[in-house]
C-alpha positions in Angstrom: 211.7 -106.4 113.6 213.1 -103.0 112.7 216.3 -103.7 114.6 217.1 -106.4 112.1 217.3 -103.9 109.3 219.2 -101.4 111.4 221.9 -104.0 112.2 222.3 -105.4 108.7 226.0 -105.6 107.7 226.1 -103.1 104.8 229.4 -104.2 103.2 229.2 -104.2 99.4 230.8 -107.7 99.4 227.5 -109.2 100.4 225.6 -107.8 97.4 225.5 -109.4 94.0 227.1 -107.5 91.1 225.1 -104.5 90.0 225.6 -101.3 88.1 227.6 -98.9 90.3 226.7 -95.2 90.0 229.3 -92.5 90.3 229.4 -91.4 94.0 227.9 -94.5 95.3 229.6 -96.3 98.2 227.3 -99.3 98.0 225.8 -101.3 95.3 222.1 -102.0 95.0 220.5 -105.4 95.0 218.4 -106.1 91.9 214.8 -106.1 92.8 212.5 -109.0 92.0 209.1 -110.4 92.9 210.5 -113.9 93.0 210.0 -115.8 96.3 213.5 -117.2 95.8 215.1 -113.8 96.5 217.0 -113.8 99.8 218.2 -110.2 99.9 216.0 -107.1 99.9 217.1 -103.5 99.3 214.7 -102.0 101.8 214.4 -98.3 102.7 216.0 -98.8 106.1 218.9 -100.7 104.6 219.4 -98.0 102.0 219.4 -95.2 104.6 222.0 -96.9 106.8 224.2 -97.6 103.7 224.0 -93.9 102.7 224.3 -92.2 106.1 225.3 -94.6 108.9 223.0 -92.4 111.0 220.8 -94.6 113.2 218.6 -91.7 114.4 217.9 -90.6 110.9 217.1 -94.2 110.0 214.6 -94.3 112.9 213.0 -91.1 111.8 212.6 -92.2 108.2 211.4 -95.6 109.3 208.6 -93.8 111.3 207.8 -91.7 108.2 207.6 -94.9 106.1 205.3 -96.5 108.7 203.0 -93.5 108.6 203.0 -93.6 104.8 202.0 -97.3 104.9 199.2 -96.6 107.3 198.0 -93.7 105.2 198.1 -95.8 102.1 196.0 -98.5 103.8 193.5 -95.9 104.9 193.3 -94.5 101.3 192.8 -98.0 99.9 190.0 -98.7 102.4 188.4 -95.3 102.4 185.1 -96.4 100.8 184.7 -99.5 102.9 185.6 -97.6 106.1 183.4 -94.6 105.3 186.3 -92.2 105.2 185.1 -90.2 102.3 183.7 -86.8 102.8 184.3 -83.7 104.9 185.3 -83.8 108.6 183.5 -80.5 109.3 186.5 -78.3 110.0 189.1 -76.2 108.1 192.8 -76.5 108.4 195.5 -73.9 109.2 195.3 -72.3 105.7 191.5 -72.3 105.5 191.0 -75.4 103.4 188.1 -77.7 104.2 189.3 -80.8 106.0 188.4 -84.3 104.7 188.1 -87.2 107.1 191.3 -88.7 105.6 193.1 -85.4 106.1 192.4 -85.6 109.9 193.3 -89.3 110.1 196.5 -89.1 108.1 197.6 -86.1 110.2 197.0 -88.0 113.4 199.0 -90.9 112.0 202.0 -88.8 111.1 202.0 -86.9 114.3 201.8 -90.0 116.4 204.5 -91.8 114.5 206.9 -88.8 114.5 206.3 -87.7 118.1 207.0 -91.2 119.4 210.0 -92.2 117.3 212.4 -90.3 119.5 214.1 -88.5 116.6 212.1 -85.3 116.2 212.1 -82.0 118.1 209.6 -80.0 116.1 206.8 -80.9 113.7 205.0 -78.6 111.3 201.9 -79.9 109.6 199.5 -78.2 107.1 196.6 -79.3 109.3 197.9 -77.7 112.5 197.9 -73.9 113.0 200.9 -74.0 115.4 204.2 -76.0 115.4 204.2 -79.1 117.5 207.0 -79.2 120.0 207.9 -82.8 121.0 208.2 -83.3 124.8 211.9 -83.2 125.8 211.7 -86.9 127.0 211.0 -87.9 123.4 212.8 -85.2 121.5 215.5 -85.9 119.0 217.7 -83.7 116.8 215.5 -83.4 113.6 212.7 -81.1 112.5 210.0 -82.2 110.1 207.6 -80.2 108.0 204.9 -82.2 106.2 201.6 -82.2 104.3 200.0 -85.4 105.4 197.6 -85.8 102.5 198.2 -83.5 99.5 195.5 -83.5 96.9 192.8 -84.5 99.4 190.1 -82.7 97.3 190.5 -85.6 94.9 190.0 -88.3 97.6 186.3 -88.9 97.0 186.8 -89.5 93.2 189.7 -92.0 93.8 192.4 -89.8 92.2 196.0 -90.2 93.4 197.0 -88.3 96.6 200.2 -88.2 98.5 202.3 -87.0 101.4 205.1 -84.4 101.1 207.8 -83.9 103.7 211.1 -82.1 104.4 213.6 -82.9 107.2 216.0 -80.5 108.8 218.6 -80.9 111.5 218.0 -78.8 114.6 220.4 -75.9 114.9 219.4 -74.5 118.3 221.5 -75.7 121.3 218.8 -75.7 123.9 215.1 -76.7 123.5 213.9 -76.5 120.0 212.4 -73.3 118.7 210.4 -72.2 115.6 213.7 -70.9 114.2 214.8 -74.5 113.7 212.2 -74.8 110.9 212.1 -71.2 109.5 215.2 -71.7 107.3 215.9 -71.7 103.6 215.3 -74.9 101.6 219.1 -75.1 101.1 219.3 -76.5 104.7 217.1 -79.5 104.0 218.7 -82.8 105.0 216.1 -85.1 103.4 213.1 -84.4 101.3 210.5 -86.7 99.7 207.0 -87.6 98.9 204.8 -90.7 99.0 202.2 -91.2 96.3 199.1 -93.3 96.9 198.0 -94.4 93.5 198.1 -97.6 91.5 201.1 -98.4 93.6 202.3 -96.8 96.8 205.6 -95.1 95.8 208.1 -93.3 98.0 210.5 -90.8 96.3 213.3 -89.6 98.5 216.5 -87.6 98.2 219.4 -86.9 100.5 221.4 -83.8 99.6 224.2 -84.9 97.3 223.0 -88.5 96.9 220.5 -88.1 94.1 216.8 -89.0 93.9 215.7 -92.6 94.6 212.4 -94.4 94.1 211.0 -97.0 96.5 207.8 -99.0 95.9 205.8 -100.6 98.7 205.7 -104.4 98.4 202.4 -105.3 100.1 203.5 -108.9 100.6 206.5 -107.8 102.6 205.1 -104.6 104.0 208.4 -102.9 103.0 209.4 -100.2 100.7 211.8 -101.8 98.2 214.4 -99.8 96.2 213.3 -99.8 92.6 215.3 -97.0 90.9 218.5 -95.2 91.8 219.6 -91.7 90.7 216.4 -90.6 89.1 217.0 -87.7 86.6 214.7 -85.6 84.6 214.8 -86.7 80.9 217.8 -85.3 79.0 216.9 -82.3 77.0 213.7 -81.7 79.0 211.8 -84.8 78.0 208.2 -84.7 76.8 206.7 -81.3 76.1 204.1 -81.2 78.9 202.8 -78.2 80.9 200.8 -78.6 84.0 198.9 -75.8 85.6 195.4 -74.8 86.6 194.3 -72.7 83.6 191.1 -71.8 85.4 193.2 -69.1 87.1 194.6 -67.8 83.8 192.6 -64.6 83.8 194.4 -63.5 87.0 198.0 -64.4 85.9 200.6 -61.8 85.1 201.5 -61.0 81.5 204.6 -63.3 81.5 202.8 -66.4 82.6 200.0 -65.8 80.2 202.4 -65.3 77.3 204.6 -68.4 78.1 201.5 -70.7 78.5 200.1 -69.4 75.2 203.5 -70.1 73.6 203.3 -73.7 74.8 200.1 -74.1 72.7 201.6 -72.7 69.5 203.3 -74.3 66.6 202.8 -77.6 64.7 203.9 -79.6 67.8 202.4 -77.8 70.8 202.9 -79.0 74.4 200.4 -81.3 75.9 198.4 -80.1 78.9 198.2 -82.5 81.9 196.8 -81.4 85.3 195.6 -83.7 88.0 195.2 -81.1 90.8 197.3 -83.2 93.2 200.8 -81.7 93.5 202.4 -85.1 94.2 200.9 -86.6 91.1 201.7 -83.7 88.8 205.3 -83.3 90.1 205.9 -87.1 89.9 204.8 -87.1 86.2 207.1 -84.1 85.6 210.0 -85.9 87.3 209.6 -89.0 85.2 208.4 -87.6 81.8 209.8 -84.1 81.8 208.0 -80.7 81.2 207.0 -78.1 83.7 204.6 -77.7 86.6 203.4 -74.2 87.4 201.3 -72.7 90.3 202.2 -69.0 89.8 201.1 -66.0 91.8 198.0 -64.3 90.5 195.7 -61.3 91.3 193.7 -63.4 93.8 196.8 -64.9 95.5 199.7 -62.4 94.9 202.0 -64.4 97.2 201.1 -67.7 95.6 198.9 -70.5 97.0 201.3 -73.4 97.8 203.0 -73.5 101.2 206.7 -73.0 101.3 207.8 -75.4 104.0 205.9 -78.5 103.2 205.1 -78.2 99.5 207.4 -75.7 97.7 210.7 -76.5 99.4 210.6 -80.3 99.4 209.4 -80.5 95.7 212.0 -77.9 94.6 214.7 -79.8 96.5 213.8 -83.1 94.7 213.6 -81.5 91.3 216.9 -79.7 91.6 218.6 -82.9 92.9 217.2 -84.6 89.8 218.8 -82.0 87.5 215.9 -79.6 87.0 215.1 -76.1 88.1 212.8 -74.6 90.7 211.8 -70.9 90.7 209.1 -68.7 92.2 209.0 -66.6 89.0 208.3 -63.0 89.9 207.9 -63.0 93.7 207.9 -59.9 95.9 209.2 -57.8 93.0 212.1 -60.0 91.8 212.8 -63.4 90.2 213.7 -65.8 93.0 215.1 -69.3 93.2 212.6 -71.2 95.3 215.0 -72.7 97.7 216.5 -69.3 98.6 213.3 -68.0 100.2 213.6 -67.3 103.9 210.2 -68.1 105.4 208.9 -65.9 108.2 205.9 -68.1 109.3 205.3 -71.8 109.2 202.4 -71.6 106.7 203.9 -69.0 104.4 202.9 -69.3 100.7 204.9 -68.9 97.5 204.5 -69.3 93.8 206.0 -72.6 92.4 207.5 -73.0 88.9 209.4 -76.3 88.7 210.5 -78.8 86.1 213.1 -79.3 83.4 215.6 -76.5 82.7 214.3 -76.1 79.2 210.9 -75.0 80.2 211.7 -73.1 83.5 214.2 -71.1 81.5 211.5 -70.2 79.0 209.4 -68.8 81.9 212.3 -66.8 83.3 213.3 -65.5 79.9 209.7 -64.3 79.3 209.8 -62.3 82.5 213.0 -60.6 81.4 211.7 -60.0 77.9 208.6 -58.2 79.2 210.6 -56.1 81.6 208.5 -57.2 84.6 211.5 -57.3 87.0 
């Protein structure tokens, strides 16, 4: 079945007229729910058109399959008795939900057996997973199999976050293949399990693209090309956990206070699932903040499978991604060099308008 999509002739002559975006080598088929449609701009077809890389296509097809299986599990969680705690904690000390464990097993199985991965890093596993040499490929994947799992039991949107690197070591894979800056990411994305199951993905230099799962086909269909944050910053929305505000530094306190001032203050929107909050920021504009504080001076979100992929997506969509004041200086998030697979960092991402306000406040207060 998958080989059909891998072998599709990708010449633009077969596609009907569509708006061509600057830098595109291939046009997109208009999406439709009509049963009379005979061509489908699926994820695999899009990847082959962009890269011509069959191994990367296989990897992302495995990721897509794992996302579909996780989406199904989330949809049937109540019926299948998958709500509640599993009884363990993960690598970073968070309580594991039953769906955390299941989704992690799904992704590990799909990626280990696809033949394209050498090393896997999951939030749920304390150590990196080295794929047996007989099944190993040339890519390295870091992923959070089910972000926002604390919201599972109340049926709030959750998601999967991932970043893909190409292996740089010449022999067997090492942990050094994953402990690299976010600038080395080949592909980053997230899948949101909500009213619809939506996959947002970016290849370096090829923009951000949205795919929506069509349940009748069982395929992710390309629904929006070259997603950009709204011009000028979009809606004035800030998203953060203000329950931590007493522990923030002076700059974060000041800038969040400024968002609430004036005749037209910012709106506060916070789901508590990073995928949901960043997805809204990407489409509507504004800013998402999870800064360092007195309780978590190094931040709380993980660099490799939360901070890096989301920063990569936001920057590719024309926004900014910073750590704010981190280890004594202002840092661009993607420039961090991680030293451990579960390292944490502060995250301040969104439109340039609002991220620049945060950075300007740090400078104004002389906190550098």
